[in-house]
GUMI-103943 format. One record per residue (C-alpha): residue number from 1; residue in one letter; z, x, y. Coordinates in Angstrom, 3 decimals. Layout:
residues N
+------+------+----------+----------+----------+
! resi ! resn !        z !        x !        y !
+------+------+----------+----------+----------+
!  NUM !    A !        Z !        X !        Y !
...
+------+------+----------+----------+----------+
end
This chain:
residues 322
+------+------+----------+----------+----------+
! resi ! resn !        z !        x !        y !
+------+------+----------+----------+----------+
!    1 !    M !  -88.686 !  -97.786 !   80.542 !
!    2 !    S !  -89.339 !  -94.532 !   78.843 !
!    3 !    A !  -91.209 !  -94.413 !   75.566 !
!    4 !    R !  -89.665 !  -91.068 !   74.691 !
!    5 !    R !  -86.018 !  -91.686 !   74.251 !
!    6 !    V !  -83.826 !  -89.617 !   71.836 !
!    7 !    D !  -81.103 !  -91.628 !   70.215 !
!    8 !    V !  -78.202 !  -89.385 !   69.220 !
!    9 !    H !  -75.978 !  -92.277 !   67.852 !
!   10 !    T !  -77.555 !  -94.119 !   64.899 !
!   11 !    H !  -76.444 !  -94.630 !   61.351 !
!   12 !    G !  -78.842 !  -94.129 !   58.448 !
!   13 !    I !  -77.322 !  -95.062 !   54.996 !
!   14 !    S !  -79.608 !  -95.128 !   52.195 !
!   15 !    D !  -79.303 !  -97.519 !   49.251 !
!   16 !    E !  -78.375 !  -94.542 !   47.107 !
!   17 !    A !  -75.568 !  -93.579 !   49.252 !
!   18 !    V !  -74.391 !  -97.140 !   49.615 !
!   19 !    A !  -74.309 !  -97.542 !   45.899 !
!   20 !    A !  -72.246 !  -94.337 !   45.613 !
!   21 !    I !  -69.843 !  -95.416 !   48.252 !
!   22 !    V !  -69.345 !  -98.801 !   46.565 !
!   23 !    A !  -68.986 !  -97.183 !   43.224 !
!   24 !    G !  -66.207 !  -94.972 !   44.612 !
!   25 !    G !  -64.272 !  -98.088 !   45.493 !
!   26 !    Y !  -65.064 !  -98.083 !   49.302 !
!   27 !    Q !  -66.297 ! -101.115 !   51.339 !
!   28 !    L !  -68.404 ! -100.833 !   54.476 !
!   29 !    T !  -66.411 ! -103.336 !   56.561 !
!   30 !    G !  -65.309 ! -103.886 !   60.202 !
!   31 !    G !  -66.729 ! -101.215 !   62.564 !
!   32 !    Y !  -68.554 !  -99.579 !   59.565 !
!   33 !    R !  -70.434 ! -102.590 !   58.393 !
!   34 !    M !  -74.295 ! -102.499 !   59.121 !
!   35 !    S !  -75.931 ! -105.391 !   60.873 !
!   36 !    V !  -79.101 ! -105.019 !   58.775 !
!   37 !    R !  -79.995 ! -103.125 !   55.569 !
!   38 !    W !  -81.147 !  -99.664 !   56.741 !
!   39 !    T !  -84.456 !  -98.315 !   55.407 !
!   40 !    P !  -86.769 !  -95.704 !   56.982 !
!   41 !    D !  -89.409 !  -98.497 !   57.816 !
!   42 !    A !  -86.730 ! -100.662 !   59.384 !
!   43 !    A !  -85.530 !  -97.713 !   61.512 !
!   44 !    L !  -89.017 !  -96.841 !   62.629 !
!   45 !    A !  -89.813 ! -100.494 !   63.514 !
!   46 !    Y !  -86.567 ! -100.586 !   65.589 !
!   47 !    M !  -87.330 !  -97.375 !   67.310 !
!   48 !    D !  -90.871 !  -98.521 !   68.254 !
!   49 !    R !  -89.429 ! -101.811 !   69.555 !
!   50 !    Q !  -86.845 ! -100.080 !   71.745 !
!   51 !    E !  -89.202 !  -97.236 !   72.974 !
!   52 !    I !  -87.229 !  -94.593 !   70.981 !
!   53 !    A !  -89.072 !  -91.477 !   69.940 !
!   54 !    A !  -86.586 !  -89.901 !   67.721 !
!   55 !    Q !  -83.161 !  -90.697 !   66.159 !
!   56 !    L !  -80.402 !  -88.353 !   64.886 !
!   57 !    L !  -78.688 !  -90.025 !   61.964 !
!   58 !    S !  -75.123 !  -89.727 !   60.850 !
!   59 !    M !  -72.643 !  -91.318 !   58.301 !
!   60 !    P !  -69.563 !  -92.232 !   60.352 !
!   61 !    M !  -67.012 !  -91.915 !   57.596 !
!   62 !    A !  -65.048 !  -89.178 !   55.696 !
!   63 !    F !  -64.854 !  -89.015 !   51.954 !
!   64 !    A !  -62.703 !  -86.954 !   49.664 !
!   65 !    G !  -62.298 !  -86.765 !   45.899 !
!   66 !    S !  -59.446 !  -88.518 !   44.034 !
!   67 !    E !  -57.501 !  -87.885 !   40.834 !
!   68 !    D !  -59.996 !  -90.095 !   38.871 !
!   69 !    A !  -63.083 !  -88.702 !   40.707 !
!   70 !    P !  -62.310 !  -85.348 !   42.055 !
!   71 !    E !  -65.958 !  -84.516 !   42.921 !
!   72 !    F !  -66.624 !  -87.814 !   44.816 !
!   73 !    G !  -66.527 !  -86.356 !   48.307 !
!   74 !    K !  -68.661 !  -83.406 !   47.473 !
!   75 !    R !  -71.094 !  -85.476 !   45.557 !
!   76 !    L !  -71.523 !  -88.113 !   48.194 !
!   77 !    S !  -71.945 !  -85.586 !   51.073 !
!   78 !    R !  -74.744 !  -83.990 !   49.014 !
!   79 !    I !  -76.417 !  -87.333 !   48.483 !
!   80 !    I !  -76.262 !  -88.046 !   52.180 !
!   81 !    N !  -77.488 !  -84.657 !   53.302 !
!   82 !    D !  -80.231 !  -84.264 !   50.765 !
!   83 !    G !  -81.457 !  -87.807 !   51.766 !
!   84 !    H !  -81.547 !  -86.857 !   55.398 !
!   85 !    A !  -83.521 !  -83.762 !   54.703 !
!   86 !    E !  -86.059 !  -85.645 !   52.588 !
!   87 !    L !  -86.517 !  -88.129 !   55.399 !
!   88 !    I !  -86.957 !  -85.458 !   58.092 !
!   89 !    A !  -89.538 !  -83.712 !   55.854 !
!   90 !    K !  -91.604 !  -87.052 !   55.980 !
!   91 !    H !  -91.049 !  -87.694 !   59.617 !
!   92 !    P !  -90.120 !  -84.377 !   61.250 !
!   93 !    Q !  -90.512 !  -85.619 !   64.816 !
!   94 !    R !  -89.013 !  -89.105 !   64.387 !
!   95 !    F !  -85.716 !  -88.127 !   62.711 !
!   96 !    G !  -82.937 !  -85.566 !   63.000 !
!   97 !    A !  -79.541 !  -85.796 !   61.152 !
!   98 !    F !  -75.961 !  -84.653 !   61.394 !
!   99 !    A !  -74.638 !  -83.276 !   58.182 !
!  100 !    T !  -71.739 !  -85.113 !   56.447 !
!  101 !    L !  -69.028 !  -82.794 !   55.047 !
!  102 !    P !  -66.522 !  -83.573 !   52.327 !
!  103 !    A !  -62.994 !  -84.182 !   53.336 !
!  104 !    D !  -61.246 !  -82.454 !   50.488 !
!  105 !    G !  -60.385 !  -79.240 !   52.426 !
!  106 !    P !  -61.804 !  -76.355 !   54.411 !
!  107 !    D !  -63.392 !  -74.474 !   51.428 !
!  108 !    E !  -65.369 !  -77.595 !   50.268 !
!  109 !    A !  -66.435 !  -78.416 !   53.887 !
!  110 !    L !  -67.477 !  -74.930 !   54.688 !
!  111 !    A !  -69.646 !  -74.712 !   51.530 !
!  112 !    E !  -71.446 !  -77.956 !   52.308 !
!  113 !    L !  -71.727 !  -76.996 !   56.028 !
!  114 !    A !  -73.564 !  -73.792 !   55.029 !
!  115 !    Y !  -75.871 !  -75.638 !   52.572 !
!  116 !    A !  -76.711 !  -78.289 !   55.146 !
!  117 !    L !  -77.416 !  -76.002 !   58.014 !
!  118 !    D !  -78.852 !  -72.952 !   56.412 !
!  119 !    E !  -80.845 !  -74.482 !   53.571 !
!  120 !    L !  -81.533 !  -78.155 !   54.617 !
!  121 !    R !  -81.830 !  -77.088 !   58.275 !
!  122 !    L !  -80.098 !  -80.284 !   59.488 !
!  123 !    D !  -79.572 !  -80.570 !   63.226 !
!  124 !    G !  -75.825 !  -80.671 !   63.549 !
!  125 !    V !  -72.627 !  -81.853 !   61.927 !
!  126 !    V !  -70.678 !  -85.167 !   62.141 !
!  127 !    L !  -66.880 !  -85.155 !   62.126 !
!  128 !    T !  -64.784 !  -88.251 !   62.451 !
!  129 !    S !  -62.074 !  -88.459 !   65.109 !
!  130 !    N !  -59.586 !  -88.116 !   62.323 !
!  131 !    V !  -60.521 !  -86.627 !   59.007 !
!  132 !    L !  -58.451 !  -88.888 !   56.554 !
!  133 !    G !  -55.544 !  -88.845 !   59.002 !
!  134 !    R !  -55.918 !  -85.240 !   60.215 !
!  135 !    Y !  -56.705 !  -84.957 !   63.880 !
!  136 !    F !  -58.419 !  -81.935 !   65.772 !
!  137 !    G !  -55.679 !  -79.371 !   66.058 !
!  138 !    D !  -54.598 !  -79.761 !   62.492 !
!  139 !    P !  -54.555 !  -76.350 !   60.840 !
!  140 !    S !  -56.547 !  -77.773 !   57.839 !
!  141 !    L !  -59.573 !  -78.375 !   60.305 !
!  142 !    E !  -59.362 !  -74.923 !   62.033 !
!  143 !    P !  -61.729 !  -73.025 !   59.637 !
!  144 !    V !  -64.395 !  -75.664 !   60.131 !
!  145 !    L !  -64.054 !  -75.852 !   63.838 !
!  146 !    A !  -64.095 !  -72.083 !   63.986 !
!  147 !    E !  -67.320 !  -71.965 !   62.024 !
!  148 !    L !  -69.010 !  -74.708 !   64.046 !
!  149 !    A !  -67.935 !  -72.769 !   67.387 !
!  150 !    R !  -69.300 !  -69.544 !   65.942 !
!  151 !    R !  -72.579 !  -71.092 !   65.175 !
!  152 !    G !  -72.741 !  -73.203 !   68.337 !
!  153 !    T !  -73.762 !  -76.113 !   66.248 !
!  154 !    P !  -73.877 !  -79.656 !   67.823 !
!  155 !    V !  -70.967 !  -81.732 !   66.494 !
!  156 !    F !  -71.109 !  -85.485 !   66.735 !
!  157 !    V !  -67.618 !  -86.795 !   66.906 !
!  158 !    H !  -67.545 !  -90.372 !   65.661 !
!  159 !    P !  -64.282 !  -92.445 !   65.774 !
!  160 !    A !  -62.583 !  -93.546 !   62.518 !
!  161 !    D !  -59.671 !  -95.849 !   61.707 !
!  162 !    C !  -56.286 !  -94.182 !   62.566 !
!  163 !    P !  -53.740 !  -93.932 !   59.866 !
!  164 !    H !  -51.825 !  -96.900 !   61.204 !
!  165 !    I !  -54.729 !  -99.310 !   61.603 !
!  166 !    D !  -52.932 ! -101.982 !   59.541 !
!  167 !    V !  -50.389 ! -102.239 !   62.334 !
!  168 !    L !  -52.454 ! -101.495 !   65.334 !
!  169 !    G !  -55.633 ! -103.230 !   64.488 !
!  170 !    F !  -54.242 ! -106.826 !   64.588 !
!  171 !    G !  -56.865 ! -107.671 !   61.944 !
!  172 !    R !  -59.776 ! -107.250 !   64.285 !
!  173 !    P !  -62.667 ! -104.879 !   63.894 !
!  174 !    S !  -61.725 ! -101.396 !   64.829 !
!  175 !    S !  -64.818 ! -101.104 !   67.115 !
!  176 !    V !  -63.056 ! -103.389 !   69.587 !
!  177 !    V !  -60.435 ! -101.025 !   71.015 !
!  178 !    E !  -59.139 !  -98.680 !   68.227 !
!  179 !    F !  -62.305 !  -96.523 !   67.908 !
!  180 !    P !  -62.237 !  -95.758 !   71.651 !
!  181 !    F !  -58.571 !  -94.881 !   71.378 !
!  182 !    D !  -58.916 !  -92.657 !   68.441 !
!  183 !    T !  -61.615 !  -90.627 !   70.234 !
!  184 !    A !  -59.242 !  -90.034 !   73.126 !
!  185 !    R !  -56.371 !  -89.336 !   70.731 !
!  186 !    T !  -58.290 !  -86.454 !   68.776 !
!  187 !    I !  -59.639 !  -84.697 !   72.034 !
!  188 !    T !  -56.264 !  -84.964 !   73.742 !
!  189 !    N !  -54.540 !  -83.411 !   70.685 !
!  190 !    A !  -57.319 !  -80.670 !   70.601 !
!  191 !    L !  -56.561 !  -79.823 !   74.188 !
!  192 !    Y !  -52.769 !  -79.739 !   73.817 !
!  193 !    T !  -52.965 !  -77.728 !   70.598 !
!  194 !    G !  -55.305 !  -75.101 !   72.156 !
!  195 !    V !  -58.433 !  -75.898 !   70.090 !
!  196 !    F !  -60.833 !  -75.274 !   73.023 !
!  197 !    Q !  -59.054 !  -72.127 !   73.903 !
!  198 !    R !  -59.403 !  -70.684 !   70.405 !
!  199 !    H !  -62.925 !  -72.110 !   69.936 !
!  200 !    P !  -64.714 !  -72.159 !   73.363 !
!  201 !    G !  -68.126 !  -72.285 !   71.576 !
!  202 !    L !  -67.449 !  -75.841 !   70.371 !
!  203 !    R !  -70.227 !  -78.232 !   71.412 !
!  204 !    L !  -69.017 !  -81.648 !   70.903 !
!  205 !    I !  -70.848 !  -84.923 !   71.451 !
!  206 !    L !  -68.362 !  -87.966 !   71.851 !
!  207 !    A !  -69.462 !  -91.417 !   70.749 !
!  208 !    H !  -69.195 !  -94.339 !   73.249 !
!  209 !    C !  -68.817 !  -92.199 !   76.332 !
!  210 !    G !  -65.685 !  -90.755 !   74.832 !
!  211 !    G !  -64.038 !  -93.990 !   74.475 !
!  212 !    A !  -60.792 !  -94.193 !   76.594 !
!  213 !    L !  -60.864 !  -90.515 !   77.335 !
!  214 !    P !  -62.666 !  -90.273 !   80.688 !
!  215 !    T !  -60.341 !  -93.000 !   82.129 !
!  216 !    L !  -57.340 !  -90.923 !   81.129 !
!  217 !    G !  -58.785 !  -87.618 !   82.389 !
!  218 !    W !  -56.438 !  -87.162 !   85.317 !
!  219 !    R !  -53.403 !  -88.338 !   83.437 !
!  220 !    I !  -54.029 !  -85.902 !   80.628 !
!  221 !    D !  -54.468 !  -82.895 !   82.922 !
!  222 !    E !  -51.518 !  -83.838 !   85.133 !
!  223 !    H !  -49.167 !  -83.927 !   82.149 !
!  224 !    T !  -49.973 !  -80.141 !   81.613 !
!  225 !    V !  -47.852 !  -79.706 !   84.762 !
!  226 !    M !  -45.574 !  -82.737 !   84.367 !
!  227 !    G !  -44.410 !  -82.027 !   80.969 !
!  228 !    R !  -45.997 !  -80.741 !   77.588 !
!  229 !    G !  -44.426 !  -80.688 !   74.083 !
!  230 !    P !  -42.482 !  -77.647 !   73.148 !
!  231 !    D !  -45.120 !  -76.524 !   70.699 !
!  232 !    D !  -48.052 !  -77.263 !   72.960 !
!  233 !    A !  -50.547 !  -74.665 !   74.049 !
!  234 !    D !  -50.370 !  -72.984 !   77.577 !
!  235 !    I !  -53.010 !  -75.096 !   79.329 !
!  236 !    D !  -53.348 !  -76.274 !   82.806 !
!  237 !    P !  -55.283 !  -78.924 !   84.667 !
!  238 !    A !  -58.169 !  -76.575 !   85.326 !
!  239 !    H !  -58.518 !  -76.037 !   81.545 !
!  240 !    V !  -58.611 !  -79.815 !   80.954 !
!  241 !    A !  -61.169 !  -80.409 !   83.676 !
!  242 !    E !  -63.387 !  -77.591 !   82.251 !
!  243 !    V !  -63.216 !  -78.888 !   78.741 !
!  244 !    L !  -64.008 !  -82.404 !   79.762 !
!  245 !    R !  -66.911 !  -81.329 !   81.920 !
!  246 !    G !  -68.285 !  -79.496 !   78.815 !
!  247 !    L !  -68.232 !  -82.246 !   76.344 !
!  248 !    Y !  -71.226 !  -84.463 !   75.823 !
!  249 !    Y !  -70.827 !  -88.227 !   75.943 !
!  250 !    D !  -73.287 !  -90.787 !   74.373 !
!  251 !    T !  -73.953 !  -94.355 !   75.829 !
!  252 !    A !  -73.772 !  -96.210 !   72.569 !
!  253 !    L !  -71.875 !  -99.388 !   73.480 !
!  254 !    A !  -71.142 !  -97.660 !   76.746 !
!  255 !    G !  -74.090 !  -98.214 !   78.967 !
!  256 !    S !  -72.178 ! -100.325 !   81.471 !
!  257 !    R !  -70.607 !  -99.311 !   84.746 !
!  258 !    N !  -67.266 !  -99.774 !   83.113 !
!  259 !    S !  -67.876 !  -96.625 !   80.836 !
!  260 !    L !  -70.335 !  -94.708 !   82.948 !
!  261 !    L !  -68.397 !  -94.557 !   86.162 !
!  262 !    P !  -65.209 !  -92.994 !   84.629 !
!  263 !    T !  -67.455 !  -90.623 !   82.602 !
!  264 !    L !  -69.156 !  -89.477 !   85.715 !
!  265 !    E !  -65.784 !  -88.636 !   87.123 !
!  266 !    V !  -65.183 !  -85.981 !   84.368 !
!  267 !    T !  -68.708 !  -84.698 !   83.746 !
!  268 !    A !  -72.102 !  -84.577 !   85.267 !
!  269 !    P !  -75.231 !  -86.683 !   84.281 !
!  270 !    D !  -76.644 !  -83.628 !   82.347 !
!  271 !    H !  -73.928 !  -84.263 !   79.714 !
!  272 !    I !  -74.606 !  -87.849 !   79.035 !
!  273 !    L !  -76.916 !  -88.741 !   76.070 !
!  274 !    F !  -78.630 !  -91.951 !   75.065 !
!  275 !    G !  -77.311 !  -93.673 !   72.054 !
!  276 !    T !  -77.481 !  -97.193 !   70.502 !
!  277 !    D !  -75.161 !  -97.307 !   67.416 !
!  278 !    W !  -77.901 !  -99.212 !   65.584 !
!  279 !    P !  -77.630 ! -100.692 !   62.951 !
!  280 !    A !  -73.807 ! -100.748 !   63.136 !
!  281 !    A !  -74.368 ! -102.566 !   66.381 !
!  282 !    P !  -76.990 ! -105.417 !   65.997 !
!  283 !    E !  -80.224 ! -104.888 !   67.885 !
!  284 !    A !  -79.441 ! -107.787 !   70.357 !
!  285 !    T !  -76.189 ! -105.840 !   71.479 !
!  286 !    A !  -78.235 ! -102.534 !   71.602 !
!  287 !    V !  -80.745 ! -104.225 !   73.898 !
!  288 !    R !  -77.971 ! -105.550 !   76.204 !
!  289 !    N !  -76.548 ! -102.102 !   76.269 !
!  290 !    I !  -79.888 ! -100.469 !   77.189 !
!  291 !    D !  -80.413 ! -103.086 !   79.855 !
!  292 !    N !  -77.045 ! -102.171 !   81.408 !
!  293 !    L !  -77.945 !  -98.464 !   81.366 !
!  294 !    M !  -81.373 !  -99.036 !   82.901 !
!  295 !    S !  -79.919 ! -101.146 !   85.661 !
!  296 !    F !  -77.064 !  -98.634 !   86.362 !
!  297 !    D !  -77.505 !  -97.372 !   90.047 !
!  298 !    G !  -75.420 !  -94.202 !   89.584 !
!  299 !    F !  -78.300 !  -92.065 !   88.223 !
!  300 !    T !  -81.307 !  -90.789 !   90.113 !
!  301 !    K !  -84.636 !  -91.063 !   88.369 !
!  302 !    D !  -84.570 !  -87.581 !   87.097 !
!  303 !    E !  -81.101 !  -87.958 !   85.902 !
!  304 !    L !  -81.859 !  -91.113 !   84.006 !
!  305 !    R !  -84.805 !  -89.219 !   82.448 !
!  306 !    G !  -82.342 !  -86.610 !   81.354 !
!  307 !    V !  -80.027 !  -89.238 !   79.844 !
!  308 !    E !  -82.795 !  -90.867 !   77.857 !
!  309 !    R !  -84.384 !  -87.711 !   76.633 !
!  310 !    D !  -84.008 !  -84.263 !   78.215 !
!  311 !    N !  -80.360 !  -83.664 !   77.803 !
!  312 !    A !  -80.624 !  -84.330 !   74.044 !
!  313 !    L !  -83.597 !  -81.957 !   73.833 !
!  314 !    A !  -81.438 !  -79.237 !   75.292 !
!  315 !    L !  -79.205 !  -79.557 !   72.248 !
!  316 !    F !  -82.014 !  -80.320 !   69.816 !
!  317 !    P !  -85.144 !  -78.543 !   70.860 !
!  318 !    R !  -86.779 !  -79.063 !   67.502 !
!  319 !    L !  -87.434 !  -82.667 !   68.673 !
!  320 !    A !  -89.247 !  -81.641 !   71.653 !
!  321 !    G !  -92.529 !  -82.889 !   70.308 !
!  322 !    A !  -91.293 !  -86.349 !   69.623 !
+------+------+----------+----------+----------+
end
């Protein structure tokens, strides 16, 4: 086992952020509930047990203001991002972070994006698969995607509850099947609405090996020939294949052959990144997932080293000393 892993999928939620979320009327439940209370010390101890040199933290939810609290989304995003920056300052080679953006609209999101990347120097941005019901390809998200593409910023795409979760979820945690479906849903919509034609500089990291997306790869590209919607972009199978090849896929809850084999049908090992989903996933689950990854026979020794560390460092060279 490598002692130098870089975990691109982990969730650090400080007590201050949790208190602000609860005060705003939200609850961390289902796929968002943490298995243990997150603290820097708990994270460092977990990393040392699992031979992880560095983690990239993210908050996997989108927040906007309300009539009663119009500044809530902006204030919470600032709390999260400032907290990440303070943690990185204390442990610069152990932690990185994806910036959280408020979901109020493009102006608010762009302002926080500039602050988080230019002043705090965070490592990337996290976007949910749908931003309060708006999927990639929605006009309201275009300015943010355009700016992220212009900068070449790594963007971690984490699944979120779809707007119809009350019907589709059957009362079960969204992380069972709905999260994998929503990742596939937003990337498919991005393809068919021409997002990657307009913004070829996007560098997206998809949680959980892209969920259901790799399995649907051929079906998605064949429908560009078989029949698109009347307002869909002029794309073809080659475009779909190029986009899927260029996306990055993390192994959180996706280190088994069930996920890795379809992923390797649409991309190469150099675009697969190590992830654990801790502490949303309990440590015992993370360990089983790592064991699956380490026993997978589809990687050469060098390719596995890339998955564990080197592929992430190509996106986040600041962590090369970890």
